[in-house]
N, C-alpha and C positions, 0 to 999 in steps of 0.2 A: 256541459259535457259529462259531469258526474251523473246526471239523470239518465242520459243515453246509455252509459255503461251499466247502470243499475237495471234498466229495462232489458238490455241484452243478457246480462247475467241471470236475471230472474227467468227469462224465457228458456235458458239452457238447463236449468237445474230441476230436480224433483221437489226440493224444499225451498221455494222462493222466499219464505219468511226468514230464512237464515242468511240471506244475502245482505251484506253490509258494504257500502262503498265509502271510503274516506278519501278526502282530497286535501293535499297539502302543497305548499310552494317550497321548492328547493332551488335556490339561486334564481335562474330564469326559466325554470321548468315546473310544470304542474305534474305532480305525482298522484295517480289514482290507485288506491289500494283496494282490492276486492277480496272479501272474505265470504266463503260459502261453507256449508256443512262438509265435513270430511268425506262423506259418501258421495258428494257431488263434485269433488275436485277433478276427477277424470273427465267429467262432462264439460268443464270450463277450460282446463288446460290441455286436455287430450293426453293420450298415453305417452307421447314424446314431445309434447309442447306445440305440436303443429296447429292445434285449434287456437291457442293463445296468439301465435304469430298472425293468423288470419284475423282475429278480433282486433289486434293492435293495428294492423294495416287498415282495416275498415274504419276504425275510430279516427286514425290519423288522416285518412282520405276525407272523411266527413268534416273534420276540423278545418282542413285546408279549403274545402269546398265552400264552407259557410263563412270563412274569414274574409 
C-alpha cells in the first residue's frame, strides 16, 4: 500500500523527488504519512482538503478490493 500511495503522490506533484512516504502501525491501524515539498502541498491536499478525501477513498477502496 505504501508503494501505491507513493506512486499517486509523485504523479500529483511538480517535485516527485521530494515525496517521502512513511508507514507505521498504531494499534490495529496502519498509518501512512506523506511528505512533499511545501510548494506541492496544494496539489496533494487541495485548497480545502477535497483532493485528500478523494485520494483516501480511492486507496481505501483499492485496499478492500485486493483484500
